[in-house]
N, CA, C and O atoms as a CHARMM CRD file, in Angstrom:
* protein
*
  328
    1    1 MET  N    175.99800   6.98600 -38.76100 PROA 1      0.00000
    2    1 MET  CA   175.90100   8.41600 -39.00800 PROA 1      0.00000
    3    1 MET  C    174.63200   8.96800 -38.36200 PROA 1      0.00000
    4    1 MET  O    173.55100   8.40100 -38.52400 PROA 1      0.00000
    5    2 GLU  N    174.76400  10.04900 -37.64900 PROA 2      0.00000
    6    2 GLU  CA   173.64600  10.66200 -36.93300 PROA 2      0.00000
    7    2 GLU  C    172.75800  11.44100 -37.89700 PROA 2      0.00000
    8    2 GLU  O    173.26000  12.14500 -38.77200 PROA 2      0.00000
    9    3 ASN  N    171.44900  11.31800 -37.74100 PROA 3      0.00000
   10    3 ASN  CA   170.47900  12.04300 -38.54700 PROA 3      0.00000
   11    3 ASN  C    170.04200  13.27400 -37.76600 PROA 3      0.00000
   12    3 ASN  O    169.28800  13.16300 -36.80000 PROA 3      0.00000
   13    4 LYS  N    170.50900  14.44000 -38.17900 PROA 4      0.00000
   14    4 LYS  CA   170.20200  15.67600 -37.47500 PROA 4      0.00000
   15    4 LYS  C    168.91800  16.32500 -37.98200 PROA 4      0.00000
   16    4 LYS  O    168.35400  17.18400 -37.30500 PROA 4      0.00000
   17    5 GLY  N    168.45100  15.93000 -39.15400 PROA 5      0.00000
   18    5 GLY  CA   167.20300  16.44600 -39.70200 PROA 5      0.00000
   19    5 GLY  C    167.21000  17.94700 -39.87100 PROA 5      0.00000
   20    5 GLY  O    168.16400  18.51800 -40.39900 PROA 5      0.00000
   21    6 LEU  N    166.14300  18.58500 -39.42200 PROA 6      0.00000
   22    6 LEU  CA   165.97700  20.01600 -39.62900 PROA 6      0.00000
   23    6 LEU  C    166.91500  20.87200 -38.80200 PROA 6      0.00000
   24    6 LEU  O    166.98100  22.08300 -39.01200 PROA 6      0.00000
   25    7 ASN  N    167.63900  20.28200 -37.87100 PROA 7      0.00000
   26    7 ASN  CA   168.61900  21.03400 -37.09400 PROA 7      0.00000
   27    7 ASN  C    170.00200  21.03200 -37.72900 PROA 7      0.00000
   28    7 ASN  O    170.91200  21.69600 -37.23300 PROA 7      0.00000
   29    8 ASP  N    170.16800  20.30000 -38.80700 PROA 8      0.00000
   30    8 ASP  CA   171.44700  20.19400 -39.50300 PROA 8      0.00000
   31    8 ASP  C    171.66800  21.46200 -40.33800 PROA 8      0.00000
   32    8 ASP  O    170.92100  21.72700 -41.27900 PROA 8      0.00000
   33    9 GLN  N    172.68000  22.22700 -39.99300 PROA 9      0.00000
   34    9 GLN  CA   172.93100  23.50300 -40.66600 PROA 9      0.00000
   35    9 GLN  C    173.25800  23.32500 -42.15400 PROA 9      0.00000
   36    9 GLN  O    172.89600  24.17300 -42.97000 PROA 9      0.00000
   37   10 GLU  N    173.92500  22.25400 -42.50400 PROA 10     0.00000
   38   10 GLU  CA   174.22500  21.99600 -43.91800 PROA 10     0.00000
   39   10 GLU  C    172.93100  21.73300 -44.69700 PROA 10     0.00000
   40   10 GLU  O    172.77500  22.19900 -45.82600 PROA 10     0.00000
   41   11 PHE  N    172.01800  20.99200 -44.09500 PROA 11     0.00000
   42   11 PHE  CA   170.72000  20.72200 -44.70500 PROA 11     0.00000
   43   11 PHE  C    169.94800  22.02700 -44.90000 PROA 11     0.00000
   44   11 PHE  O    169.37200  22.25700 -45.96400 PROA 11     0.00000
   45   12 ILE  N    169.93700  22.87300 -43.88300 PROA 12     0.00000
   46   12 ILE  CA   169.25300  24.16600 -43.96300 PROA 12     0.00000
   47   12 ILE  C    169.87300  25.02100 -45.06200 PROA 12     0.00000
   48   12 ILE  O    169.15900  25.70300 -45.79700 PROA 12     0.00000
   49   13 LYS  N    171.17800  24.98800 -45.17700 PROA 13     0.00000
   50   13 LYS  CA   171.87000  25.75600 -46.21600 PROA 13     0.00000
   51   13 LYS  C    171.43800  25.29000 -47.60400 PROA 13     0.00000
   52   13 LYS  O    171.18300  26.11100 -48.48400 PROA 13     0.00000
   53   14 LYS  N    171.35600  23.98900 -47.79900 PROA 14     0.00000
   54   14 LYS  CA   170.94300  23.43600 -49.09800 PROA 14     0.00000
   55   14 LYS  C    169.50100  23.82400 -49.41400 PROA 14     0.00000
   56   14 LYS  O    169.18800  24.18500 -50.54800 PROA 14     0.00000
   57   15 LEU  N    168.62500  23.74900 -48.41500 PROA 15     0.00000
   58   15 LEU  CA   167.22700  24.14600 -48.63700 PROA 15     0.00000
   59   15 LEU  C    167.13000  25.62600 -49.00500 PROA 15     0.00000
   60   15 LEU  O    166.33900  26.00700 -49.86800 PROA 15     0.00000
   61   16 THR  N    167.93000  26.44500 -48.35500 PROA 16     0.00000
   62   16 THR  CA   167.93700  27.87700 -48.65800 PROA 16     0.00000
   63   16 THR  C    168.39900  28.11900 -50.09100 PROA 16     0.00000
   64   16 THR  O    167.86100  28.98500 -50.78000 PROA 16     0.00000
   65   17 GLU  N    169.38500  27.36300 -50.53700 PROA 17     0.00000
   66   17 GLU  CA   169.85200  27.48200 -51.92300 PROA 17     0.00000
   67   17 GLU  C    168.75100  27.10800 -52.90500 PROA 17     0.00000
   68   17 GLU  O    168.54800  27.79600 -53.90500 PROA 17     0.00000
   69   18 VAL  N    168.04000  26.02200 -52.62400 PROA 18     0.00000
   70   18 VAL  CA   166.92900  25.60800 -53.49200 PROA 18     0.00000
   71   18 VAL  C    165.86700  26.70300 -53.51500 PROA 18     0.00000
   72   18 VAL  O    165.36600  27.06500 -54.57900 PROA 18     0.00000
   73   19 ARG  N    165.52400  27.23000 -52.33700 PROA 19     0.00000
   74   19 ARG  CA   164.50300  28.28300 -52.24800 PROA 19     0.00000
   75   19 ARG  C    164.88200  29.49300 -53.09500 PROA 19     0.00000
   76   19 ARG  O    164.04000  30.05900 -53.79200 PROA 19     0.00000
   77   20 ASP  N    166.14800  29.88500 -53.03100 PROA 20     0.00000
   78   20 ASP  CA   166.60400  31.06700 -53.75000 PROA 20     0.00000
   79   20 ASP  C    166.74200  30.83100 -55.25000 PROA 20     0.00000
   80   20 ASP  O    166.45600  31.72400 -56.04800 PROA 20     0.00000
   81   21 GLN  N    167.17500  29.64200 -55.63400 PROA 21     0.00000
   82   21 GLN  CA   167.42800  29.35400 -57.04000 PROA 21     0.00000
   83   21 GLN  C    166.19700  28.86800 -57.79300 PROA 21     0.00000
   84   21 GLN  O    166.07100  29.11200 -58.99300 PROA 21     0.00000
   85   22 ASN  N    165.28600  28.18200 -57.10300 PROA 22     0.00000
   86   22 ASN  CA   164.12700  27.61000 -57.76900 PROA 22     0.00000
   87   22 ASN  C    162.93600  27.61100 -56.79400 PROA 22     0.00000
   88   22 ASN  O    162.61200  26.58600 -56.19400 PROA 22     0.00000
   89   23 PRO  N    162.29200  28.78100 -56.64800 PROA 23     0.00000
   90   23 PRO  CA   161.19600  28.88800 -55.67600 PROA 23     0.00000
   91   23 PRO  C    160.05700  27.89100 -55.91300 PROA 23     0.00000
   92   23 PRO  O    159.46000  27.39800 -54.95700 PROA 23     0.00000
   93   24 ASP  N    159.75600  27.59400 -57.17100 PROA 24     0.00000
   94   24 ASP  CA   158.67400  26.63700 -57.44600 PROA 24     0.00000
   95   24 ASP  C    159.02600  25.24100 -56.93800 PROA 24     0.00000
   96   24 ASP  O    158.18000  24.55600 -56.36300 PROA 24     0.00000
   97   25 LEU  N    160.25300  24.82500 -57.14600 PROA 25     0.00000
   98   25 LEU  CA   160.68900  23.52300 -56.64000 PROA 25     0.00000
   99   25 LEU  C    160.62600  23.50600 -55.11300 PROA 25     0.00000
  100   25 LEU  O    160.19000  22.52200 -54.51600 PROA 25     0.00000
  101   26 PHE  N    161.06100  24.58900 -54.49300 PROA 26     0.00000
  102   26 PHE  CA   161.02200  24.67100 -53.03000 PROA 26     0.00000
  103   26 PHE  C    159.59100  24.55300 -52.52500 PROA 26     0.00000
  104   26 PHE  O    159.32600  23.82100 -51.57100 PROA 26     0.00000
  105   27 MET  N    158.65600  25.27800 -53.16500 PROA 27     0.00000
  106   27 MET  CA   157.25400  25.20300 -52.75400 PROA 27     0.00000
  107   27 MET  C    156.71100  23.78600 -52.93000 PROA 27     0.00000
  108   27 MET  O    155.95500  23.29500 -52.09100 PROA 27     0.00000
  109   28 ASP  N    157.10000  23.13700 -54.02000 PROA 28     0.00000
  110   28 ASP  CA   156.65400  21.75600 -54.22500 PROA 28     0.00000
  111   28 ASP  C    157.20700  20.82800 -53.14900 PROA 28     0.00000
  112   28 ASP  O    156.52500  19.89700 -52.72300 PROA 28     0.00000
  113   29 MET  N    158.43300  21.07600 -52.71100 PROA 29     0.00000
  114   29 MET  CA   159.03100  20.26200 -51.65100 PROA 29     0.00000
  115   29 MET  C    158.28400  20.47000 -50.33500 PROA 29     0.00000
  116   29 MET  O    158.01700  19.51400 -49.60800 PROA 29     0.00000
  117   30 VAL  N    157.95000  21.71900 -50.03600 PROA 30     0.00000
  118   30 VAL  CA   157.19800  22.01300 -48.81600 PROA 30     0.00000
  119   30 VAL  C    155.81800  21.37700 -48.88800 PROA 30     0.00000
  120   30 VAL  O    155.35200  20.77500 -47.92000 PROA 30     0.00000
  121   31 LEU  N    155.16700  21.51200 -50.03800 PROA 31     0.00000
  122   31 LEU  CA   153.84200  20.92300 -50.21700 PROA 31     0.00000
  123   31 LEU  C    153.89100  19.41600 -50.01100 PROA 31     0.00000
  124   31 LEU  O    153.03300  18.85600 -49.32800 PROA 31     0.00000
  125   32 GLU  N    154.87300  18.76300 -50.58500 PROA 32     0.00000
  126   32 GLU  CA   155.00600  17.31400 -50.44000 PROA 32     0.00000
  127   32 GLU  C    155.22200  16.92500 -48.98100 PROA 32     0.00000
  128   32 GLU  O    154.65800  15.94100 -48.50400 PROA 32     0.00000
  129   33 ALA  N    156.04100  17.70400 -48.27800 PROA 33     0.00000
  130   33 ALA  CA   156.26500  17.42800 -46.84800 PROA 33     0.00000
  131   33 ALA  C    154.96800  17.57100 -46.06100 PROA 33     0.00000
  132   33 ALA  O    154.67700  16.75300 -45.18800 PROA 33     0.00000
  133   34 LEU  N    154.19100  18.60300 -46.36200 PROA 34     0.00000
  134   34 LEU  CA   152.92400  18.80700 -45.66400 PROA 34     0.00000
  135   34 LEU  C    151.91100  17.72500 -46.01200 PROA 34     0.00000
  136   34 LEU  O    151.13400  17.30200 -45.15600 PROA 34     0.00000
  137   35 ARG  N    151.91600  17.28000 -47.25300 PROA 35     0.00000
  138   35 ARG  CA   150.99900  16.20800 -47.64400 PROA 35     0.00000
  139   35 ARG  C    151.36900  14.89500 -46.94000 PROA 35     0.00000
  140   35 ARG  O    150.49500  14.09100 -46.61600 PROA 35     0.00000
  141   36 SER  N    152.65700  14.68900 -46.70900 PROA 36     0.00000
  142   36 SER  CA   153.07300  13.46000 -46.03300 PROA 36     0.00000
  143   36 SER  C    152.75300  13.51300 -44.54000 PROA 36     0.00000
  144   36 SER  O    152.50600  12.48100 -43.91600 PROA 36     0.00000
  145   37 ASP  N    152.75900  14.73600 -43.96400 PROA 37     0.00000
  146   37 ASP  CA   152.43400  14.88100 -42.54500 PROA 37     0.00000
  147   37 ASP  C    152.08200  16.34300 -42.27100 PROA 37     0.00000
  148   37 ASP  O    152.96800  17.18600 -42.13300 PROA 37     0.00000
  149   38 GLU  N    150.80100  16.63200 -42.19500 PROA 38     0.00000
  150   38 GLU  CA   150.33300  18.00400 -41.96200 PROA 38     0.00000
  151   38 GLU  C    150.83700  18.57500 -40.63800 PROA 38     0.00000
  152   38 GLU  O    150.88700  19.79300 -40.46600 PROA 38     0.00000
  153   39 ASN  N    151.20300  17.71900 -39.72100 PROA 39     0.00000
  154   39 ASN  CA   151.65400  18.18500 -38.41000 PROA 39     0.00000
  155   39 ASN  C    152.90700  19.03900 -38.49100 PROA 39     0.00000
  156   39 ASN  O    153.20200  19.78700 -37.55900 PROA 39     0.00000
  157   40 TYR  N    153.65900  18.94200 -39.60200 PROA 40     0.00000
  158   40 TYR  CA   154.82800  19.81600 -39.76300 PROA 40     0.00000
  159   40 TYR  C    154.43200  21.28200 -39.64300 PROA 40     0.00000
  160   40 TYR  O    155.17500  22.08600 -39.08000 PROA 40     0.00000
  161   41 ALA  N    153.27100  21.62600 -40.16700 PROA 41     0.00000
  162   41 ALA  CA   152.81500  23.01500 -40.13600 PROA 41     0.00000
  163   41 ALA  C    152.54000  23.48200 -38.71700 PROA 41     0.00000
  164   41 ALA  O    152.67400  24.66800 -38.41600 PROA 41     0.00000
  165   42 PHE  N    152.16200  22.56900 -37.85300 PROA 42     0.00000
  166   42 PHE  CA   151.77500  22.93800 -36.49500 PROA 42     0.00000
  167   42 PHE  C    152.92800  22.76900 -35.50400 PROA 42     0.00000
  168   42 PHE  O    152.99700  23.48700 -34.50600 PROA 42     0.00000
  169   43 ALA  N    153.81600  21.83800 -35.77100 PROA 43     0.00000
  170   43 ALA  CA   154.91400  21.55000 -34.85000 PROA 43     0.00000
  171   43 ALA  C    156.08800  22.50400 -35.01700 PROA 43     0.00000
  172   43 ALA  O    156.86000  22.70400 -34.08000 PROA 43     0.00000
  173   44 ASP  N    156.23000  23.08900 -36.19000 PROA 44     0.00000
  174   44 ASP  CA   157.33300  24.00400 -36.46000 PROA 44     0.00000
  175   44 ASP  C    157.27600  25.17500 -35.48000 PROA 44     0.00000
  176   44 ASP  O    156.19300  25.65100 -35.14000 PROA 44     0.00000
  177   45 GLU  N    158.43100  25.63200 -35.03200 PROA 45     0.00000
  178   45 GLU  CA   158.51000  26.68100 -34.01900 PROA 45     0.00000
  179   45 GLU  C    158.39300  28.08800 -34.58400 PROA 45     0.00000
  180   45 GLU  O    158.39400  29.05400 -33.82100 PROA 45     0.00000
  181   46 ALA  N    158.29300  28.22800 -35.89800 PROA 46     0.00000
  182   46 ALA  CA   158.17800  29.55400 -36.51200 PROA 46     0.00000
  183   46 ALA  C    156.89400  30.23900 -36.03700 PROA 46     0.00000
  184   46 ALA  O    155.89900  29.57100 -35.75400 PROA 46     0.00000
  185   47 PRO  N    156.92000  31.57000 -35.95100 PROA 47     0.00000
  186   47 PRO  CA   155.70700  32.29000 -35.56100 PROA 47     0.00000
  187   47 PRO  C    154.56600  32.01600 -36.54700 PROA 47     0.00000
  188   47 PRO  O    154.78700  31.85100 -37.74700 PROA 47     0.00000
  189   48 VAL  N    153.35300  31.97100 -36.01600 PROA 48     0.00000
  190   48 VAL  CA   152.17800  31.68100 -36.84500 PROA 48     0.00000
  191   48 VAL  C    152.07500  32.67700 -38.00000 PROA 48     0.00000
  192   48 VAL  O    151.69600  32.30000 -39.10900 PROA 48     0.00000
  193   49 GLU  N    152.40700  33.93900 -37.75000 PROA 49     0.00000
  194   49 GLU  CA   152.32200  34.95500 -38.81000 PROA 49     0.00000
  195   49 GLU  C    153.21600  34.59100 -39.98900 PROA 49     0.00000
  196   49 GLU  O    152.83400  34.79700 -41.14100 PROA 49     0.00000
  197   50 HSD  N    154.39600  34.05400 -39.71500 PROA 50     0.00000
  198   50 HSD  CA   155.32000  33.64200 -40.78600 PROA 50     0.00000
  199   50 HSD  C    154.75200  32.45800 -41.55300 PROA 50     0.00000
  200   50 HSD  O    154.84400  32.39800 -42.77900 PROA 50     0.00000
  201   51 LYS  N    154.16700  31.52200 -40.82700 PROA 51     0.00000
  202   51 LYS  CA   153.56700  30.35800 -41.47600 PROA 51     0.00000
  203   51 LYS  C    152.41600  30.78000 -42.38400 PROA 51     0.00000
  204   51 LYS  O    152.30800  30.31800 -43.52000 PROA 51     0.00000
  205   52 LEU  N    151.55900  31.66000 -41.87300 PROA 52     0.00000
  206   52 LEU  CA   150.42000  32.12400 -42.66500 PROA 52     0.00000
  207   52 LEU  C    150.87200  32.87600 -43.90400 PROA 52     0.00000
  208   52 LEU  O    150.28500  32.72700 -44.97500 PROA 52     0.00000
  209   53 SER  N    151.91300  33.68000 -43.76000 PROA 53     0.00000
  210   53 SER  CA   152.45000  34.41800 -44.90700 PROA 53     0.00000
  211   53 SER  C    153.00800  33.46200 -45.95600 PROA 53     0.00000
  212   53 SER  O    152.75800  33.63300 -47.14900 PROA 53     0.00000
  213   54 ALA  N    153.75900  32.46500 -45.51800 PROA 54     0.00000
  214   54 ALA  CA   154.33000  31.49100 -46.45100 PROA 54     0.00000
  215   54 ALA  C    153.22800  30.71100 -47.16200 PROA 54     0.00000
  216   54 ALA  O    153.30100  30.48600 -48.37000 PROA 54     0.00000
  217   55 LEU  N    152.21200  30.30200 -46.41500 PROA 55     0.00000
  218   55 LEU  CA   151.09900  29.58000 -47.02500 PROA 55     0.00000
  219   55 LEU  C    150.36500  30.45100 -48.03300 PROA 55     0.00000
  220   55 LEU  O    149.95700  29.96700 -49.08900 PROA 55     0.00000
  221   56 SER  N    150.19400  31.73000 -47.72100 PROA 56     0.00000
  222   56 SER  CA   149.52900  32.65100 -48.65300 PROA 56     0.00000
  223   56 SER  C    150.31700  32.78200 -49.95400 PROA 56     0.00000
  224   56 SER  O    149.73600  32.80200 -51.03800 PROA 56     0.00000
  225   57 LYS  N    151.63600  32.87000 -49.84100 PROA 57     0.00000
  226   57 LYS  CA   152.47600  32.95400 -51.04300 PROA 57     0.00000
  227   57 LYS  C    152.35600  31.68600 -51.87800 PROA 57     0.00000
  228   57 LYS  O    152.26900  31.74500 -53.10400 PROA 57     0.00000
  229   58 MET  N    152.35300  30.55000 -51.20800 PROA 58     0.00000
  230   58 MET  CA   152.22100  29.29000 -51.93100 PROA 58     0.00000
  231   58 MET  C    150.85900  29.19800 -52.61400 PROA 58     0.00000
  232   58 MET  O    150.76800  28.79000 -53.77100 PROA 58     0.00000
  233   59 ILE  N    149.81300  29.57500 -51.90400 PROA 59     0.00000
  234   59 ILE  CA   148.47000  29.51900 -52.47400 PROA 59     0.00000
  235   59 ILE  C    148.37600  30.42000 -53.70000 PROA 59     0.00000
  236   59 ILE  O    147.82000  30.02800 -54.72500 PROA 59     0.00000
  237   60 LYS  N    148.91900  31.62200 -53.59000 PROA 60     0.00000
  238   60 LYS  CA   148.89000  32.54900 -54.73100 PROA 60     0.00000
  239   60 LYS  C    149.60200  31.93900 -55.94100 PROA 60     0.00000
  240   60 LYS  O    149.10100  32.01800 -57.06200 PROA 60     0.00000
  241   61 ARG  N    150.76000  31.33500 -55.71400 PROA 61     0.00000
  242   61 ARG  CA   151.51300  30.73500 -56.82000 PROA 61     0.00000
  243   61 ARG  C    150.75000  29.55700 -57.42300 PROA 61     0.00000
  244   61 ARG  O    150.69300  29.42400 -58.64600 PROA 61     0.00000
  245   62 TYR  N    150.17400  28.71800 -56.60200 PROA 62     0.00000
  246   62 TYR  CA   149.42700  27.57000 -57.11700 PROA 62     0.00000
  247   62 TYR  C    148.14500  28.00600 -57.82100 PROA 62     0.00000
  248   62 TYR  O    147.69000  27.32500 -58.73900 PROA 62     0.00000
  249   63 GLU  N    147.55500  29.12800 -57.40700 PROA 63     0.00000
  250   63 GLU  CA   146.42000  29.67100 -58.15000 PROA 63     0.00000
  251   63 GLU  C    146.85500  30.08500 -59.55200 PROA 63     0.00000
  252   63 GLU  O    146.15800  29.81300 -60.53000 PROA 63     0.00000
  253   64 GLU  N    148.01200  30.74400 -59.64600 PROA 64     0.00000
  254   64 GLU  CA   148.55100  31.14300 -60.95100 PROA 64     0.00000
  255   64 GLU  C    148.76700  29.93300 -61.85300 PROA 64     0.00000
  256   64 GLU  O    148.57900  30.01400 -63.06600 PROA 64     0.00000
  257   65 LEU  N    149.16200  28.81500 -61.25600 PROA 65     0.00000
  258   65 LEU  CA   149.41600  27.58600 -62.00500 PROA 65     0.00000
  259   65 LEU  C    148.15200  26.73500 -62.17800 PROA 65     0.00000
  260   65 LEU  O    148.19500  25.65300 -62.76500 PROA 65     0.00000
  261   66 GLU  N    147.02700  27.24200 -61.65700 PROA 66     0.00000
  262   66 GLU  CA   145.73700  26.54800 -61.71400 PROA 66     0.00000
  263   66 GLU  C    145.78600  25.17200 -61.04700 PROA 66     0.00000
  264   66 GLU  O    145.17900  24.21100 -61.52000 PROA 66     0.00000
  265   67 ARG  N    146.51300  25.10600 -59.95500 PROA 67     0.00000
  266   67 ARG  CA   146.61400  23.87600 -59.14600 PROA 67     0.00000
  267   67 ARG  C    145.69000  24.02000 -57.93600 PROA 67     0.00000
  268   67 ARG  O    146.13000  24.15200 -56.79400 PROA 67     0.00000
  269   68 TYR  N    144.39500  23.98800 -58.23700 PROA 68     0.00000
  270   68 TYR  CA   143.38600  24.33200 -57.24800 PROA 68     0.00000
  271   68 TYR  C    143.26200  23.31000 -56.12100 PROA 68     0.00000
  272   68 TYR  O    142.91500  23.68600 -55.00100 PROA 68     0.00000
  273   69 GLU  N    143.52800  22.05200 -56.37500 PROA 69     0.00000
  274   69 GLU  CA   143.49500  21.05800 -55.29500 PROA 69     0.00000
  275   69 GLU  C    144.57900  21.35600 -54.26600 PROA 69     0.00000
  276   69 GLU  O    144.36500  21.21000 -53.06300 PROA 69     0.00000
  277   70 ASP  N    145.74600  21.77700 -54.75300 PROA 70     0.00000
  278   70 ASP  CA   146.82000  22.15300 -53.83500 PROA 70     0.00000
  279   70 ASP  C    146.43100  23.39400 -53.03200 PROA 70     0.00000
  280   70 ASP  O    146.72700  23.49300 -51.84100 PROA 70     0.00000
  281   71 CYS  N    145.76200  24.34200 -53.70100 PROA 71     0.00000
  282   71 CYS  CA   145.29100  25.54600 -53.00000 PROA 71     0.00000
  283   71 CYS  C    144.32400  25.17800 -51.87900 PROA 71     0.00000
  284   71 CYS  O    144.42700  25.69600 -50.76700 PROA 71     0.00000
  285   72 ALA  N    143.39100  24.28600 -52.17500 PROA 72     0.00000
  286   72 ALA  CA   142.40900  23.87400 -51.17500 PROA 72     0.00000
  287   72 ALA  C    143.08800  23.20700 -49.98400 PROA 72     0.00000
  288   72 ALA  O    142.74400  23.47300 -48.83300 PROA 72     0.00000
  289   73 PHE  N    144.04600  22.34900 -50.26800 PROA 73     0.00000
  290   73 PHE  CA   144.78400  21.66700 -49.20200 PROA 73     0.00000
  291   73 PHE  C    145.50000  22.69000 -48.30800 PROA 73     0.00000
  292   73 PHE  O    145.41200  22.62000 -47.08200 PROA 73     0.00000
  293   74 LEU  N    146.20700  23.63800 -48.93600 PROA 74     0.00000
  294   74 LEU  CA   146.94400  24.64500 -48.17600 PROA 74     0.00000
  295   74 LEU  C    146.00300  25.59400 -47.44300 PROA 74     0.00000
  296   74 LEU  O    146.30300  26.02000 -46.32700 PROA 74     0.00000
  297   75 ASN  N    144.87500  25.92900 -48.05100 PROA 75     0.00000
  298   75 ASN  CA   143.89500  26.78700 -47.37700 PROA 75     0.00000
  299   75 ASN  C    143.35700  26.12100 -46.12600 PROA 75     0.00000
  300   75 ASN  O    143.11200  26.78900 -45.12100 PROA 75     0.00000
  301   76 ASN  N    143.17400  24.82100 -46.17800 PROA 76     0.00000
  302   76 ASN  CA   142.71000  24.06800 -45.01200 PROA 76     0.00000
  303   76 ASN  C    143.71700  24.19700 -43.85800 PROA 76     0.00000
  304   76 ASN  O    143.33600  24.44200 -42.71300 PROA 76     0.00000
  305   77 ILE  N    144.97200  24.03100 -44.17100 PROA 77     0.00000
  306   77 ILE  CA   146.01200  24.17600 -43.13900 PROA 77     0.00000
  307   77 ILE  C    146.03700  25.60700 -42.62600 PROA 77     0.00000
  308   77 ILE  O    146.12800  25.84200 -41.42100 PROA 77     0.00000
  309   78 LYS  N    145.95800  26.55300 -43.53700 PROA 78     0.00000
  310   78 LYS  CA   145.98500  27.97100 -43.15400 PROA 78     0.00000
  311   78 LYS  C    144.83600  28.29500 -42.20100 PROA 78     0.00000
  312   78 LYS  O    145.03500  28.98900 -41.20400 PROA 78     0.00000
  313   79 THR  N    143.65300  27.80300 -42.49900 PROA 79     0.00000
  314   79 THR  CA   142.48300  28.02400 -41.64100 PROA 79     0.00000
  315   79 THR  C    142.71000  27.43400 -40.25100 PROA 79     0.00000
  316   79 THR  O    142.38600  28.06200 -39.24300 PROA 79     0.00000
  317   80 ARG  N    143.25900  26.24800 -40.20600 PROA 80     0.00000
  318   80 ARG  CA   143.50300  25.59000 -38.91400 PROA 80     0.00000
  319   80 ARG  C    144.59100  26.30700 -38.10600 PROA 80     0.00000
  320   80 ARG  O    144.55600  26.29500 -36.87500 PROA 80     0.00000
  321   81 LEU  N    145.55300  26.92600 -38.79000 PROA 81     0.00000
  322   81 LEU  CA   146.61100  27.66100 -38.09100 PROA 81     0.00000
  323   81 LEU  C    146.10100  28.99200 -37.54500 PROA 81     0.00000
  324   81 LEU  O    146.46800  29.41200 -36.44700 PROA 81     0.00000
  325   82 GLY  N    145.24500  29.64700 -38.33200 PROA 82     0.00000
  326   82 GLY  CA   144.82900  31.00700 -38.01000 PROA 82     0.00000
  327   82 GLY  C    143.66100  31.03800 -37.12600 PROA 82     0.00000
  328   82 GLY  O    143.19000  32.11500 -36.76300 PROA 82     0.00000
């Protein structure tokens, strides 16, 4: 079976469903992916403005949850992107 990864439309559809139904879980999944390999933030083809906006939303949510280590990690990536 071929592994299509992020180009697999069914996979993208499932991720979109998770994002819409449980934004906190989606953010945790993104955070875990970035912690496993920060290069995802830089290799992704999305415009930098979109990446910065998404990171800002995640940071705001993690601040609300008092998850300051996660905020620091994401701020580091945000600084390097911007």
